C-alpha positions in Angstrom: 0.1 0.1 0.0 2.6 2.3 1.0 4.6 1.5 -2.4 1.8 3.2 -4.4 2.1 6.5 -2.5 5.9 6.4 -2.8 5.8 5.9 -6.6 3.1 8.6 -6.9 5.4 11.0 -5.2 8.4 10.3 -7.4 6.2 10.6 -10.4 5.0 14.0 -9.4 8.5 15.0 -8.6 9.4 13.8 -11.9 6.7 15.7 -13.8 8.1 18.8 -11.7 11.6 18.6 -12.3 11.5 17.9 -16.0 13.4 15.6 -18.2 16.8 16.4 -17.3 16.7 16.4 -13.5 19.8 13.8 -13.3 21.6 16.3 -15.3 20.6 19.1 -13.5 21.3 17.6 -10.5 25.0 16.9 -11.5 25.6 20.5 -12.6 24.5 22.6 -9.6 22.6 22.2 -6.7 19.2 24.0 -7.1 18.5 26.9 -4.4 14.7 26.3 -3.3 14.4 29.8 -2.6 14.7 30.4 -6.3 11.8 28.4 -7.1 11.1 26.5 -10.3 12.9 27.5 -13.2 10.5 28.1 -15.9 10.8 25.0 -18.7 11.3 27.4 -21.7 14.3 29.4 -19.6 15.7 25.9 -18.9 15.3 24.4 -22.3 17.0 28.0 -23.8 19.7 27.7 -21.4 20.2 24.3 -22.6 20.8 25.6 -26.1 17.6 24.9 -27.7 15.7 27.7 -29.5 12.0 28.2 -28.9 9.8 30.5 -30.7 7.3 32.6 -28.6 4.3 30.4 -28.8 6.6 27.3 -27.8 7.7 29.1 -24.7 4.5 30.4 -23.4 2.9 27.2 -23.8 5.8 25.2 -22.1 5.8 27.7 -19.1 2.0 27.8 -18.7 1.9 23.9 -18.7 4.5 23.6 -16.1 2.4 25.9 -14.0 -0.5 24.1 -14.4 1.4 20.7 -13.5 2.9 22.4 -10.2 -0.8 23.0 -9.2 -1.0 19.2 -8.9 2.4 18.6 -7.2 1.3 20.8 -3.9 -1.6 18.9 -3.0 -0.5 15.5 -4.1 2.7 15.8 -2.3 0.6 16.8 1.1 -1.5 13.9 0.7 1.7 11.6 0.6 3.1 13.5 3.4 -0.1 13.3 5.7 -0.6 9.8 4.6 2.4 8.5 6.1 3.6 4.8 5.9 1.1 3.6 8.1 -2.1 1.7 6.2 -5.7 2.2 7.2 -7.8 5.1 7.6 -6.0 8.1 9.4 -7.6 9.9 12.5 -10.2 12.4 11.5 -8.1 15.5 11.6 -5.2 13.9 9.2 -8.2 12.6 7.1 -9.7 16.2 6.9 -6.4 17.6 5.5 -6.0 14.8 3.2 -9.4 15.5 1.9 -9.0 18.8 1.5 -5.8 18.6 -0.6 -7.6 15.5 -2.7 -10.5 18.1 -3.3 -7.9 20.5 -4.8 -6.5 18.1 -7.2 -10.1 17.3 -8.3 -10.9 20.7 -8.8 -8.3 21.6 -11.1 -9.0 21.3 -14.8 -6.1 19.3 -16.8 -6.7 21.3 -19.7 -6.1 24.7 -18.0 -2.8 25.3 -20.0 -3.5 27.4 -23.4 -3.5 25.4 -26.4 -0.1 24.4 -27.6 1.4 25.3 -31.0 1.6 22.6 -33.4 5.0 21.5 -32.8 4.1 20.8 -29.0 0.7 19.4 -29.7 1.7 15.8 -28.6 3.2 17.3 -25.5 -0.1 18.9 -24.6 -2.2 15.7 -25.1 0.0 13.5 -23.0 0.0 16.3 -20.0 -3.8 16.5 -20.0 -3.9 12.8 -20.0 -1.8 12.4 -17.1 -3.6 15.2 -15.3 -7.1 13.6 -16.0 -5.9 10.5 -14.8 -4.2 11.9 -11.7 -7.6 13.4 -10.9 -9.3 9.8 -11.5 -6.9 8.5 -8.8 -7.6 11.4 -6.4 -11.3 10.7 -6.9 -10.7 7.2 -6.1 -8.6 7.9 -2.9 -11.2 10.4 -1.8 -14.5 8.3 -2.3 -12.6 5.5 -0.7 -11.3 7.5 2.2 -14.7 8.8 3.0 -16.3 5.7 2.8 -13.9 4.7 5.6 -12.0 1.9 3.3 -9.1 0.4 5.2 -7.3 0.0 2.1 -8.0 3.4 0.4 -4.5 4.1 -1.0 -5.1 1.1 -3.3 -8.0 2.5 -4.9 -7.4 4.7 -8.0 -4.4 2.5 -8.6 -5.0 1.5 -12.1 -5.8 5.5 -13.0 -2.4 6.1 -11.3 -0.9 3.7 -13.3 -2.4 5.5 -16.5 -0.9 8.5 -15.2 2.4 7.1 -14.9 2.5 5.7 -18.5 1.3 9.1 -19.8 4.2 10.9 -17.9 6.7 8.5 -19.2 5.4 9.2 -22.8 5.3 12.7 -22.1 9.3 12.5 -21.1 10.0 10.5 -24.0 8.5 13.2 -26.2 10.6 15.7 -24.7 13.9 13.5 -24.7 13.1 13.2 -28.6 12.1 16.8 -29.0 15.1 18.3 -26.7 17.8 15.3 -26.3 19.6 15.8 -22.9 23.2 16.9 -23.3 25.9 14.0 -23.5 27.3 13.5 -20.2 31.0 13.6 -19.9 32.9 10.0 -18.9 33.1 9.4 -15.2 
């Protein structure tokens, strides 16, 4: 049961970090006080050319994705490693975080330019699946289901698959720099 929440946390972090998180981690340590680097800026600093429509879309989509990250991380933090239904105060906080995710619009980012249409399709697919997973967790939690963390697992797997496809599309379009030999 705890494995699915750990996996969700890793996927959420991966979706926020972007496709080159391991490369960036080797280059410099991020300063959390600086916040998240806009995706367009990150790609441009890596030497890729983006037109204005691509930059606008990538940054707007990243902002939508960030809206999912905070509440989901709160759910994982509050749920902890123990199975079962949490105490009422913790449950109320988890419910509130899940309701935030469910209230989000997966299509909130502006339309993508044709060159990034597939990325948008995959991002919307992933966020839609995350909303369904959150709805499954919420319904089971509110019903007092001891195994509430397992509900929505199929939707979470679908979200993982969409995120994997999104990452692959990003790697294809914006290949990571080659690593120097160790």
